[in-house]
C-alpha positions in Angstrom: 9.0 -23.5 -22.9 7.5 -25.7 -20.2 6.8 -28.5 -22.6 10.3 -28.3 -24.0 11.7 -29.2 -20.6 9.3 -32.0 -19.8 11.6 -34.8 -20.9 14.4 -33.4 -18.7 12.2 -33.4 -15.6 11.0 -36.9 -16.3 14.5 -38.1 -16.9 15.8 -36.6 -13.7 12.9 -38.2 -11.8 13.5 -41.6 -13.4 17.2 -41.5 -12.5 16.3 -40.8 -8.8 18.1 -37.4 -8.8 16.3 -34.1 -8.1 17.5 -31.2 -10.0 19.0 -28.2 -8.2 16.4 -25.5 -7.5 18.3 -23.0 -9.7 18.1 -25.4 -12.6 14.4 -26.1 -11.9 13.8 -22.3 -12.0 15.5 -22.0 -15.4 13.6 -25.0 -16.7 10.1 -24.1 -15.5 9.9 -20.5 -14.4 12.3 -18.1 -16.2 10.3 -17.8 -19.4 7.6 -15.9 -17.4 9.4 -14.6 -14.4 12.6 -13.5 -16.0 16.1 -15.1 -16.1 17.2 -13.1 -13.0 13.8 -13.5 -11.2 13.1 -9.8 -11.9 9.7 -10.5 -13.5 8.4 -10.3 -17.0 4.9 -11.4 -18.1 4.7 -12.7 -14.5 5.7 -11.0 -11.3 9.2 -10.9 -9.8 10.2 -13.8 -7.6 12.7 -12.1 -5.2 12.7 -12.4 -1.4 11.5 -8.8 -1.2 8.6 -9.6 -3.5 7.6 -12.7 -1.6 8.1 -11.4 2.0 4.3 -11.1 2.6 3.6 -14.6 1.3 3.8 -17.5 3.8 5.9 -20.5 2.8 2.8 -22.7 2.7 1.1 -20.3 0.3 4.0 -20.3 -2.0 4.1 -24.1 -1.9 0.5 -24.3 -2.8 0.9 -21.8 -5.7 3.8 -23.8 -7.2 2.0 -27.1 -6.6 -1.5 -26.2 -7.6 -1.2 -23.0 -9.6 -3.2 -19.8 -9.2 -6.8 -19.6 -10.4 -7.8 -17.1 -13.1 -4.1 -16.5 -14.1 -1.6 -18.1 -16.4 0.2 -19.7 -13.4 -0.6 -23.4 -13.6 0.4 -26.0 -11.0 3.6 -28.2 -11.3 2.4 -31.1 -9.2 2.6 -33.4 -12.2 6.0 -32.1 -13.2 7.9 -31.8 -10.0 8.2 -34.0 -6.9 7.2 -32.7 -3.5 10.9 -32.4 -2.5 11.7 -30.4 -5.7 8.8 -28.0 -5.1 10.0 -27.6 -1.5 13.5 -26.9 -2.6 12.4 -24.5 -5.3 10.3 -22.4 -2.9 13.1 -22.3 -0.4 15.5 -21.1 -3.1 13.1 -18.4 -4.2 13.1 -17.0 -0.7 16.9 -16.6 -0.7 18.7 -13.6 -2.1 20.0 -13.8 -5.6 23.7 -14.6 -6.0 24.1 -11.3 -7.9 22.3 -8.4 -6.3 19.5 -7.3 -8.6 19.7 -3.8 -10.1 17.2 -1.6 -11.8 18.8 1.3 -13.7 17.3 4.6 -14.7 17.7 3.5 -18.3 15.7 0.3 -17.6 13.1 2.3 -15.9 12.7 4.8 -18.8 12.5 1.9 -21.2 9.7 0.3 -19.3 7.4 3.4 -19.7 4.2 2.7 -21.7 1.7 5.3 -22.9 -1.5 3.6 -23.8 -3.6 6.7 -24.5 -2.3 10.2 -25.4 -3.5 12.8 -23.0 -4.9 14.8 -25.9 -7.3 12.0 -26.7 -8.9 11.8 -23.3 -12.4 13.2 -22.9 -13.1 16.4 -21.0 -16.0 14.9 -19.0 -17.0 11.5 -17.6 -18.7 9.3 -20.1 -20.4 6.8 -17.7 -23.1 8.9 -16.0 -22.1 8.1 -12.5 -21.1 10.7 -9.9 -17.3 10.9 -10.4 -16.8 11.8 -6.8 -18.8 8.8 -5.5 -16.9 6.1 -7.4 -15.0 3.4 -5.5 -11.9 1.7 -6.7 -11.9 -1.9 -5.5 -8.6 -3.9 -5.4 -9.3 -7.6 -5.9 -6.2 -9.6 -4.9 -7.8 -13.0 -5.7 -7.1 -12.7 -9.4 -5.2 -9.4 -9.5 -8.0 -7.1 -10.9 -9.4 -3.8 -10.1 -13.1 -2.9 -10.3 -14.6 0.6 -10.6 -17.9 0.8 -8.7 -20.7 3.3 -8.9 -21.2 4.3 -5.3 -24.9 5.2 -5.8 -26.2 2.2 -7.8 -23.6 -0.2 -6.5 -22.9 -1.6 -10.0 -19.5 -2.3 -11.5 -18.7 0.2 -14.3 -15.4 -1.5 -15.3 -13.0 -4.3 -14.3 -9.4 -4.6 -15.5 -6.3 -6.6 -14.8 -3.7 -5.1 -12.5 -0.1 -5.9 -11.9 0.7 -8.5 -9.2 0.0 -7.5 -5.6 -1.1 -3.9 -5.6 0.3 -2.4 -2.4 0.0 0.7 -0.2 -3.5 1.8 -1.5 -4.2 3.7 -4.7 -3.8 7.5 -4.8 -5.9 10.0 -6.7 -5.2 13.2 -8.5 -6.6 16.3 -6.7 -9.6 16.5 -9.0 -10.3 12.8 -8.6 -10.0 12.1 -12.3 -6.9 9.8 -12.3 -6.1 7.0 -9.9 -2.5 5.7 -9.5 -1.6 2.2 -8.4 1.7 0.8 -7.2 2.4 -2.9 -7.3 4.8 -4.8 -5.0 7.1 -5.6 -7.9 7.6 -1.9 -8.9 4.9 -1.1 -11.5 3.1 2.3 -11.2 0.0 2.6 -13.3 -2.3 5.5 -14.2 -6.0 4.9 -14.8 -8.6 7.5 -16.1 -11.9 7.4 -14.2 -13.6 9.5 -16.8 -13.0 7.2 -19.8 -12.4 4.0 -17.7 -9.1 3.1 -19.3 -5.5 2.7 -18.4 -3.4 5.7 -19.5 0.2 4.9 -18.8 2.5 2.7 -16.6 6.2 2.5 -15.7 8.3 0.2 -13.6 10.1 2.3 -11.0 11.9 -0.4 -9.2 12.0 -4.1 -8.3 10.2 -3.8 -5.0 8.1 -0.7 -4.2 6.7 0.3 -0.8 4.1 2.8 -1.9 3.4 5.9 -4.0 2.2 9.4 -3.0 0.5 12.0 -5.2 1.2 15.7 -4.7 -1.7 18.0 -3.9 -0.9 20.3 -6.8 -1.4 17.4 -9.3 2.1 17.7 -10.7 4.1 14.9 -9.1 4.1 11.3 -7.9 6.8 10.0 -5.6 7.4 6.3 -5.4 9.3 4.8 -2.4 11.3 1.7 -3.1 12.9 -1.0 -1.0 14.8 -2.4 -4.1 16.7 -0.5 -5.2 16.9 1.8 -2.2 15.6 5.0 -3.7 12.8 7.5 -4.4 11.6 8.0 -7.9 9.8 11.3 -8.9 7.4 11.0 -11.8 5.4 13.5 -13.8 1.8 12.8 -12.6 0.3 13.6 -16.0 2.5 11.2 -18.1 4.4 9.0 -15.6 7.6 10.0 -17.2 10.5 9.8 -14.8 11.9 13.2 -13.6 14.4 12.5 -10.9 15.8 9.6 -8.9 17.0 10.2 -5.3 19.2 7.6 -3.6 18.0 7.1 -0.1 21.2 7.4 2.0 21.3 7.9 5.7 23.3 10.7 7.4 26.2 8.2 7.7 26.1 7.4 4.0 24.4 4.0 4.1 21.6 3.0 1.8 18.2 2.5 3.3 14.9 1.1 2.2 11.8 3.3 2.2 9.3 2.4 4.9 6.5 4.8 3.8 5.9 7.9 1.8 2.8 10.2 2.0 1.8 13.6 0.8 1.4 16.5 3.3 -0.8 18.7 1.2 -0.9 21.9 3.4 2.9 21.8 3.5 3.3 21.2 -0.2 5.7 18.4 0.6 6.2 14.6 0.7 7.1 13.0 4.0 9.3 9.8 3.9 10.1 7.4 6.7 13.3 5.2 6.3 13.1 1.5 7.1 16.8 1.0 8.0 17.6 4.3 9.8 16.0 6.6 12.4 15.4 9.5 10.0 12.3 11.2 8.7 12.6 13.2 5.4 10.5 16.1 4.1 10.8 16.8 0.4 9.1 20.0 -0.7 7.5 20.4 -4.1 6.9 24.1 -3.5 9.0 25.9 -6.1 9.4 28.8 -3.7 10.7 26.6 -0.9 13.5 28.0 1.2 17.0 26.6 0.9 18.1 23.8 3.1 21.5 23.2 4.7 21.6 19.4 5.2 21.5 18.4 1.5 22.0 14.9 0.4 24.2 12.7 2.4 26.6 12.1 -0.6 27.2 15.8 -0.7 28.4 15.6 2.9 30.6 12.6 2.0 32.2 14.8 -0.7 32.7 17.6 1.8 30.3 20.0 0.1 27.4 20.5 2.6 26.3 23.7 0.9 22.9 25.3 0.9 20.6 23.9 -1.7 17.2 25.1 -3.0 14.5 23.4 -0.9 12.5 22.3 -4.0 12.6 18.5 -4.3 15.5 18.1 -1.9 15.2 16.1 1.4 15.2 17.9 4.7 16.1 15.4 7.5 14.8 15.0 11.0 16.7 12.6 13.3 14.6 10.2 15.3 15.0 8.0 18.4 13.9 4.9 16.5 12.9 3.7 13.1 9.3 4.4 12.1 7.4 1.5 10.5 4.5 3.7 9.5 3.0 7.1 10.5 0.0 9.4 10.5 -0.5 13.1 10.4 -2.5 15.4 12.7 -5.2 17.4 10.8 -3.1 20.5 10.2 0.0 18.4 9.1 2.3 20.0 11.6 2.9 16.7 13.4 3.7 13.2 12.4 3.0 10.3 14.8 4.7 7.1 14.0 5.4 3.8 15.7 8.1 1.2 15.8 7.3 -2.5 15.6 7.7 -2.7 19.4 4.9 -0.2 20.1 7.0 2.8 20.8 5.4 5.9 19.3 7.1 9.2 18.5 5.5 12.5 17.8 7.6 14.7 15.5 7.0 18.4 14.9 7.8 19.0 11.3 8.3 22.7 11.7 11.0 22.5 14.3 12.2 19.1 13.2 12.4 17.3 16.5 10.4 14.9 18.7 8.0 16.6 21.0 6.3 13.5 22.6 6.6 9.8 23.1 4.0 7.1 23.9 4.2 3.4 24.7 1.2 1.9 22.9 2.3 -1.8 23.2 1.7 -4.4 20.6 2.2 -3.1 17.1 -0.1 -0.1 16.4 -1.0 0.3 12.8 -0.9 4.1 12.6 -1.0 4.2 8.8 -4.7 3.0 9.1 -5.6 5.5 11.8 -8.4 8.0 11.8 -9.1 11.3 13.5 -12.4 12.6 14.8 -13.7 15.4 17.0 -15.0 14.8 20.6 -15.8 17.4 23.2 -13.9 20.1 21.3 -10.8 17.9 21.1 -9.3 16.1 18.0 -8.7 12.5 18.8 -6.6 10.0 16.9 -7.5 6.3 17.0 -5.4 3.5 15.7 -5.8 -0.3 15.5 -3.2 -2.8 16.6 -1.7 -5.7 14.6 -0.7 -7.7 17.7 -3.1 -7.0 20.4 -6.9 -6.7 20.5 -7.2 -3.0 21.2 -7.8 0.4 19.7 -5.6 3.2 21.2 -7.2 6.7 21.3 -4.8 9.6 21.6 -5.5 13.3 22.2 -3.7 15.2 19.5 -3.7 18.4 21.6 -1.4 17.1 24.3 -0.4 13.8 22.7 -1.6 11.7 25.7 -3.3 8.4 25.4 -7.0 8.9 26.4 -8.1 5.2 26.5 -7.6 1.8 25.1 -10.7 0.0 23.8 -10.7 -3.8 23.8 -11.6 -5.6 20.6 -12.1 -9.3 19.8 -8.6 -9.5 18.4 -5.8 -7.8 16.6 -7.0 -5.8 13.6 -5.6 -4.1 10.5 -8.1 -1.4 9.4 -10.1 1.4 11.2 -12.5 3.5 9.3 -15.3 6.1 9.9 -17.0 9.1 8.3 -18.0 12.6 9.5 -21.7 11.6 9.3 -21.6 8.4 11.3 -21.2 8.1 15.1 -19.2 4.9 14.8 -15.7 3.9 14.0 -15.5 0.4 12.5 -12.5 -1.8 13.2 -11.8 -5.4 12.1 -10.1 -8.3 13.9 -8.7 -9.9 10.8 -5.3 -10.7 12.4 -7.0 -13.1 14.8 -9.3 -16.1 15.1 -12.2 -13.6 15.2 -11.4 -12.5 11.7 -15.1 -12.5 10.8 -15.9 -9.8 13.4 -16.4 -6.1 13.0 -16.5 -3.9 16.1 -18.3 -0.5 16.0 -17.0 2.0 18.5 -19.2 5.0 19.5 -17.0 8.0 18.9 -19.0 10.0 21.5 -18.6 7.6 24.4 -15.5 5.7 23.3 -17.3 2.5 24.1 -18.1 -0.6 21.9 -21.7 0.0 20.6 -22.1 -3.0 18.2 -20.5 -6.2 17.0 -21.2 -7.5 13.6 -20.5 -10.9 11.9 -22.0 -10.5 8.5 -20.3 -13.6 7.1 -19.5 -16.0 10.0 -16.2 -17.8 9.5 -14.9 -15.6 6.7 -12.3 -12.8 6.9 -14.3 -9.5 7.0 -12.4 -6.2 7.0 -11.6 -2.8 5.4 -14.7 -0.6 5.7 -15.1 2.4 3.4 -18.1 4.8 3.2 -20.0 6.4 0.4 -19.3 10.1 0.0 -22.4 11.0 2.1 -21.6 8.4 4.8 -25.0 6.7 4.3 -23.5 3.3 3.4 -20.5 1.3 4.6 -18.9 -1.0 2.1 -17.2 -4.1 3.7 -14.8 -6.6 2.2 -15.2 -10.3 2.6 -11.6 -11.2 1.9 -12.0 -14.6 0.4 -11.4 -16.1 -3.1 -14.2 -15.9 -4.2 -15.4 -13.2 -1.8 -17.9 -10.4 -1.6 -18.3 -6.7 -1.3 -21.1 -6.0 1.2 -23.1 -2.8 1.3 -24.4 -2.1 4.8 -26.7 0.8 5.8 -24.6 2.8 8.2 -27.6 3.8 10.4 -29.6 0.6 10.6 -26.6 -1.8 10.1 -28.7 -3.9 7.7 -27.1 -5.4 4.6 -28.6 -3.9 1.5 -26.5 -5.5 -1.2 -23.7 -8.1 -1.8 -21.5 -8.0 -4.9 -19.3 -11.0 -5.8 -15.6 -10.2 -5.8 -12.3 -12.0 -5.9 -10.8 -11.3 -2.5 -11.5 -7.5 -2.3 -8.7 -6.4 0.0 -9.6 -2.7 -0.2 -11.9 -0.2 -1.7 -11.4 3.6 -1.9 -14.0 6.3 -2.4 -12.8 9.2 -4.5 -14.5 12.0 -2.5 -13.3 10.7 0.8 -9.8 10.4 -0.4 -9.4 13.7 -2.2 -11.1 15.7 0.6 -9.1 13.8 3.2 -12.1 12.8 5.2 -11.5 12.5 8.9 -12.7 8.9 8.8 -10.1 7.6 6.4 -6.4 7.2 6.3 -4.4 9.6 4.2 
């Protein structure tokens, strides 16, 4: 397709006229990215899909291509002005609002391996609970790592821009991925192969897996809905439009599983509401129903199973975190205002001003002097806020070299590790002593390179650290001596996730 349009591009250049960006897209991009920019063999090119990419990064991709992919550069085909115009056009909304119907979703489902053909036990010899799933954004791959020998057992291509962190089935056998452009994939960690996938939307925030192993819930920003999937097969079960109490559509900000409650918790991006959706078949009826039921004047009691229960908020939550017993949610707005919501009584019970932009979704909890403390990094200021979950008061703020994204620890280590990847000190890791709430160590394992996202082996003996470069590395550091014991080449490993720590909800990892 690209060669077929070469003469047209040369003719336009020779005549001194630059083609309109929409025409450039049709000539050079639509065969891979879809006629309506919805994606195909290549990812979607909608504003929602590109919102995390900087304009300079998009210009470089169009001009130079993307290594280790089929995306090749257009510097020899398009002028600098045409590339600039094309990138600007891609970041604007489509003239016709894109839609993704239930029929299109169902048609996208692919079953690669029948469940009956999957083995009953792992075939790789590694401890299945000490595996790591490593997301490599540099070339859109995932590696499965043996957490004892630190060897890669498998590596496979993923969809574009996996987002929100993978989720695991309760037994740790299956791992589920959600990509930014709507694909949800199921991978079997016993046989090391992809099982199924489905496209649930055009832009997906993240996915949550129920503690009973039956359901996945995907939260979308385009279209504005929630999609319930059968966790065993990824077949769609139910689509819930996300409408506010006033009947307006809203994007989903975050969705997580609250295992002890047998429910999903959903934050809305465009309205101050928090939803709880029970997957307990014996759930009591609720009386607030869907908003479109209100609009039609019904407002009748409904079974609680898989129906949303609303809690009004003072402000929209960008992300949130649970206390250990899952009775409370603490979430923050982008201006640093934090709200604590009691899910049992469905109202706010505390408010905090944390300043900056706390990243509560990457928070951790730990015990100190008989109290359970919550610590959160901050995306705008160099600090870690520590909060007492007993009275919801801020205990202290710990200064760090710069704004960070991830905070991690483990029950068997005295330190909480935080990065400064949002700052000029992006190569720095700060280790905070959980006993004294003071900085104990500062590490720079790869000076000048972005170093972030720590995850521990199941026994807490080793910390795995990402060097987020292309190419990059995965460093293995002894958590006691702080010495590097191994370095594995990776393509921008943006995150790695230990099966045991995730399915047991370790106090040192986000949930």
